[in-house]
N, C-alpha and C positions, 0 to 999 in steps of 0.2 A: 504494500500500500504506500502510495506517495502523497505528498501534500504540497500544494503550490504556495510559494512565498512571494507575495506581490512586490514588496519593496526590493527584495533581492533580485527579482526578475527585471524590474525597471533598470536597476544599475547594471545588471549584466548586459542588457541591450545597449545601454549607453557606453559602457566600457568596451564591449566587444560587438560592434555593429556588424562585423563580418558573419556572425552567427545567424543573424536575421537575413542577411543577403544570401547566405548559403541556401536557405529555404528547405533545409532537411533537419530532422530531429537528431540530436546528439545524446548519446547515452554513456554514463559512467557507471561505476560499481554501485553507487548509492544515490544517483541523481539522473534525471533526464531533462533535456532542454528541447522544448517543442520547436517546430518549424517557425513559430512566431517569436521565439526567444524567451518563452515563459519557463522558469526554473521550478521543477518539482523534485523534492528531496524525499528519500525513503524515511517514512515516519519511524519505522523500526530502528533505522540507523541513528536518527536523532535521539530516540528514547535510550538506546544503549550508550550513546555519547553522554547524555545528561546524567544517567545513572553512574557511569564510570567516573566522570569528572567529580560529581558530588561525593562519591565514595572515596576517591583519592584525596579530595580536599579535606574532608572530615577526619581521615585516617592519618595523612602525612602532612597536610597543611602547605608548607612552603613550596611554591612552584606549580601547584596543581591548577590554579586559576589561569596560569599562562598556557595551559594545554587547550582550553576551550576554543579560543579564537582560531589558532592554527588548525584545529581539527574541524571546525565549522567550514573552513576554507578547503581542507583536504577532503572531508567526507562528502560535503554537500555542494562543493564548488561555489560557495557563497562569497561574494566579493568582500574583501577585507573591511571596507568601510561599514558595511551592513553587519558583519560579524562583530566588529568592535562596538558599534552603537547598540546592537541588540544585547550583547553580553553585558554592557554597562547597565542597560535598562533592566535586565533580569536580575542584576546585582542589587538593584533597589528593592526588589521584592524579597530576596533572600536576606538582605541586611535588616529589613523590617522585622522579619521573623526572628532573627538572631537578637535584635534589640529587645523584643518582647520577652524572650527567655532571660536575657541578662538584666532586665529592669528590676526584677525581684531582688537581685543581689545588691544593687545600689552603688557599686563601685565605679562611678562615672564622674570625671572632672569636666563639667560642662563648659567652664571658662576656657580650659585648654582645648577642648574640642572645637569651640567656636573660633579660637585664635588659629588653630591648625586649618580650619576651613577657609579662613581669610586668605591664607597662602595657597591652599589647594584649589580654590576657585580660579585663581590666575593660571595655575598649572594646567588645570583641566581645559580651560579655554585655549591656551597655547597648543596643547596636544590635539584638541579637536580641529583647530585651524590648520595644523600640520597635516592631519588626515585629509582635510579639504584640498590643500595644495597638492598632495600626492594623487588625490582622486581625479584631478583635472590636469595632471602632468603629462598625460599621453602615454605613448609606447616607445620602446626601443627594440632594436634587432639584437637578439642574443642566440648564438649557436644556430643561426639559420632560420629562426622563427621570431615572430613579433611577441613581445612580452610587455605587459603594463608596468610602468615605473612603480606604481603603488604595490603591485604584487611582488616585484623584485626587492624593493627597499624594505618592506615590512617582513618579507620572508627572511632576509638577511638579519634584521634586528631581532626577530623572534628566535632565530637559530642561535645567535650569539648569546642572548639572555638565557635561553633554555640550556645551552651548553655550559654556561657559568653555573646555573642552578644545579644541573646534573653533576657537575664536577664537585660543587660544594656538598651536595648530599652524599656523593660517593666518599669524599674525604671524611665527612662526619661519620659515615658508616664504618670506615676502616679504623678511625680513632676510637669509636665505641667498642669495636671488636678487640682492639689492642688493650683498651682499658679493662675490659672484662677478663681478658686473658692474664694480664700482668697485675691487675688490681691497682693501676695508677690513674688518678683523676686527670681529666683533660682540663686545661686552662685556656682562657681566652684573653687577648690583649685589650678587649673592648672596654673593660672597666677603667684601665689606665687612660685610654683615649677620652673616655667620658669625663673623667675628673678634670682634664685639661680644658675641654670644651666648655664645661660648666663655669669655669673661671673667667670666661670672656665677658668683659664689662662694657658692652656696646649699647648705649642708651637707644631707646627707652628700655628700662628694666621693669619686669612684671613679677608678681608673686602668684604662686599657685597653691593656695592653702589646702585644698583637697588632696593634692599630690604631695604635700609636705615640702614643696620647693619655695624657699624664702625669696630668692631673687634670681632671675635669669633673663638674658637678653631676648627681647621680642623677636629680633631678627633670626635667632636660632629656631624659634618655633615656626615662624613664617617660612624659613628655608626648608624645614622638614615637610611642611604642608605643600610647598611648591613642588618639591621633588616627587612626592607620592601622587599629587594631583596630575602632574605631567604624565606619569605612567598610566593613570586611569583614563585621561582624555585621549592619549595617543595610542595606547595598546589595549584598552578595555579591561585592565586588571585592577584589583583593589588597591595595590600599592602597600598592603599590610606588611610585606616582607621587608620594606624599608621603614615604614612608619612605626611598627612595633619595636624593633631594636633601637630606633632613634629615640623613641620616647623613654625607653629604659636606660640606654647607655649615654645618650646625648643630653636629654632633658632631665634625667634623674628621677623619673616617675616610677613608683613601685609597680611591680609586675601586675598585681591584682587590679590596680587602678588603670593601668595601660590597656588591659584587656577590654574593660567596659568602655573606656574613652575611645579606643580604636573603633569599636562597633558603632558608637554614636557618631563619630566623625565620618565613618564610612557611609552611614545612612544619609546624612545631608550632602555628602560629596557625591554619592551615586545619584541622588535626586537632581542635583544640578547637571551632572554629566549626562544623565538621560534626557534632561530638558534641552541642553545645547545640541546634543547629537540628533534629537528628534527634529529640531529646527533645521538641521542641515540635511535631513532626509536619510539618516543612517539607521533608523530603527524599524524593524519588522515585527509588528505586533504578534503575528501568528507564531513566529520563532520564539519570541519572548515567553509566551504562554507555555510552549512545550518545554523550554529550558527551565523555567521556574518550577514546574511540576516535577520534572524528572530529577533535577539536581537536589531538590528538597528531599525526595524519596531516597536518592543516593546518599545524601548526607546522613540521614537517619540510619541507613544500612551501615555506613562507615562507623558511626558512633557505637553501634551494637557489636561490630566486628573488630573494633580498634585494638583491643588487647591481643587478639589472635593475629591481626595483620601486621602490626608494627613490630619490627625486629630487624636485625642485621640482614637476614636473608630476604625479607620482604622489601627492605630499602634498596637492596641490589636490583631486585626486579623492577622497582619504581624507577631507579636510575636508567635501567635498560629501556623502559617505556619512553622516557624523555629523549634518549639518544635515537631511538627508533623514529620518534616524531620528527626529529631534526633531519634524519635521512630521507623520510618520505617528503618533507618540505623541499629539500634540495632536488630530489628526483622530479617533483612536479614542475619545478622551474626549468630544469634542463631538458626534460623529455617532451 
């Protein structure tokens, strides 16, 4: 069973007018393109994708969100701009559910969340406008065939970031394995770096009573928000893998407070990101509904299976999935 994605179909026709001129249907493993350029994607493929990414995100966390947009492009041939915009909009729904669960715990620094959002909103808008630039950048000739500049640039960026994340997870797995074998704890230099950053006295200075931070430069907070917002607007990811460590190690926020504050900031960040991408025509409502339902179910499955899934052997499999994704992305570009 396939389902037609109207927004994705529109941009597919715009970005690849040769498909319409061809006047013949095109079929992939999980999608078909009609003679008129309408894109229909396998519903079963999208369901398994949403379940898989949701399960990986709740089980392993770091890097799993990065898999959604590349796989939407790989599995469904969905243009990157629609994959990014729809992923961000679906993130709004999932972060709302996460905030409802976290609200009962009460560990949220709303002042910090709003200050982070002030930086994030600038980053999101820059990222979304970069997608717009790439969307209208045209095509280049590569290895004897025409390739969209957006497809090429975003494939390279995702491949580099996924490669970095995969390497980081692999090194962490090896370190954990050695620590278990030798009984030696692993240490991180992040605490020393954080102490130096927190001594920066660049006015204006603000206090964060809920987080127990007496005085810190506003520019540090805005910088963290800007970096994570840029990732959200440009790549359609939450940016939590930057925001969470930065809150703990750069801003000195306790871990328990950073968890709730990250979810609160993500909620308002995703709301603005979904708004600006929808104005730019990058959001497919049908796709959002499917992703929201399937990733929510997948996340619950991951929570139930977390103790069984997370371990050195499972992390090695997770790393292999990341590098396999990179390989498939590269093959799509060159073939």
